[in-house]
N, C-alpha and C positions, 0 to 999 in steps of 0.2 A: 185398492180393488178395480179393478176394471169391469168392462163391461163382460159378461157372459152369455156363452152360447150351450143349450144342450141339444138334445138328442132324441127323436122316439120316430114311433110309427105311425103314419100318416092314411088316413083314408081317402081318396079319392073323391069329389062331388059326384062323378059321372060315375062311379062303381068300379075303376079301374082295382089290379092288385095294388094291395096296400105297399107302402114303401116306408123307408127310412130316410128322414129327414131334418136339418137343422134348424135353428129357432132361439131366440133370444130370450134369455130367461131372465136377465138382469141387465138393466141399461144406466149407465153412468151419464146422466144428463149434462156434467160439468165437463165430463170428459170428451165426449163424442158428438159433437154439436150435426155431425151429418147423420147420426141414426135419432139423434131428434127429431129434425128435420121427414126423415122418412114417416116415424112416427105422425107426426102431425098431417104430414102428407096422404095418410093411410096405406102406406107402402111397407109398413111395419111387418115383420113375418109372412110376407109374400111367399108363397111356395109355387112350383111346377110340376104336375106330374110328368115322369118322364116316359109314360106311355101314350097319353092324348096331347100335352100339353095344355092342359088347364092351369090357370095360374087362380090362387084362392087364397083366401088368409086364412091362417091357422090358429086357431083362437083358443090359446091356455095360457094357464095362471104366469104371469111375469112380476117383476118389481122395479119399478123405476127408482133412482137413486142420486139427489142432486146437493151433497152435502153441504155449499156454499149457500143456499138457499132453505136450507134445514125444509125440502121436501123429499119425502119418504112414501112411498106409494105401493101396495098390493094390488096388485089388477087383478080380478076373477073375470075368466070368460062369460059370454051372456048365458051361454050354454049351462050356467052353474044358476039360472035365477031361481030354479025350485029350492036347490039347499045350499042359499047364498050365504045363511046363517050359521051353516054348519062349517061352509069354508071360510066365512070370517073366523071362526074360532080357532080354525089349525094355521091362519094366518098370525091371528093373535101371536100364537106359539113361535111360530118359524119370525117374528118379529124381535121377540125375547131372545130367541138362538142369535139372531144377525146380531142383536144388539150387545150380547155378551162378547161374542167372538170379533166384534168393529169397537171394542171397550175404548181403542185409541180416539176415537171419532168423535166420544161423547156425545152419541144421538140422546139427547136429552126431549127431544118434542114428539108428539103422539105421530104417529104414521096415518095415513089414509088408506082406507079400506073401499075399492072403490069398485062397481059391478059393470065391466066393459070397458073397453078402450076410449070411449066415446066421453068416462068421465073424466079419464085423464085428461084429455085432449080439451076438455073445456077446463079443469083445472091450470093446465098449462099457459092456455090462453088468458087467463083471468092474472096470470102470473107474470105473462108479457107486457099486460097491461098495465101492469102495477107497477113493474119495472121503467115502463117510457115516463108513467108519470111521475114515477118517484126521482127521474133524472130531471125533468121540467123544475119541478118543485125545490131543487137542490139549486138550480141554475136561479129560479126567481130569489129565491132565499138569499144567493148570495148576491142580487143586484139590486137587495133593498138592504143591505150590511145585514143581515141575520145568517147568524152559523146554521147549518143543515147538519141534523145529528144521526148518525145511520144507529138502525135499531135492532133487536131481535126479531129476524124475519119470519118465526115462526107464530110468535105473538101477533106482529102486525098482522099477518095476515087471517088469524082469527078474528079480527078487530073489524078489516078490513079498511086498516091503515095503508098508509105509503110506506116505504122500506126508511125514507130521511123523512123526519118531523125540522121543521123550523123553529130556531129559539130566537126570542129579542133578549141580548144581553147575554151573559155568559154562563147562566145557570140554566141547566137542565131541568125546569118544574113544569106543572102544567099549566100556572097561567103565562110562565115567556112562552110557552107553546102555543097556548091558546091566542094569546097576544099578536103573534109573530102570523100563525093559523090565519086568522080572521082579516088579517092584512093582506095576505098574499089571496086568497079566495074573493076580499073585494078587489083586488086589481083583474085577476084573471077565475071568472067562477065555474071555467071550466076545469079547476083545480076539484073535482068534484072528491077524491078520498078523504080531503081534510074538510070536510064536512062531518062525517064520522068524527072525527078528532075532536072538532069545537063542540060536538054533539055529547062525545061521552066525559069529558073533560068541565063541560056544565052541569053533568048528572054525578060528577064527584066520581068518576072511575078512574082506574089507573092506568099510568101508563105503560107502554113496553118498557123493556129493560132495553138500555142505548147498550150500544157493542163497545 
């Protein structure tokens, strides 16, 4: 599935005659880096009025999908604030339909139901931070002679974990991860995502599944 555009009738904020315009209805974050950057930069679905030249943001429902990172987000416009719960119910039905039609992708994780593009930008900013710190953790683990085990992205995101967990020895267990994580944090306190890992293991919580 590629990124998809739709078309609808648009009202210019200056009161000009309405016109038909295209806008993005589905964005594949793993396929279209430039489109993702336009989203983060606030340039997604900007429309120019053919009458007066006014450029404005077309705020409508759209889907952001990045299968490798297990991110599926249904984004509702800010204008839907008063009936967001009603919109959410519709989005949940859309998700079940999408999951059925894309059964080959095995969407086994829960989607995000977001209110406004700013919530999606916040999610993607956190994801970028997590990716950067995960790469550093993997590099530091290698330097210390530890393994770096890739874990389920959706489970890691919910727990506030990195995408790679360091492992002392050859077996992926809570204690082998905790020992390696403690060693890396002692060496580099800036690896803050590992603090949640250490805390959860100390409390007896389960680790995310490895890939």
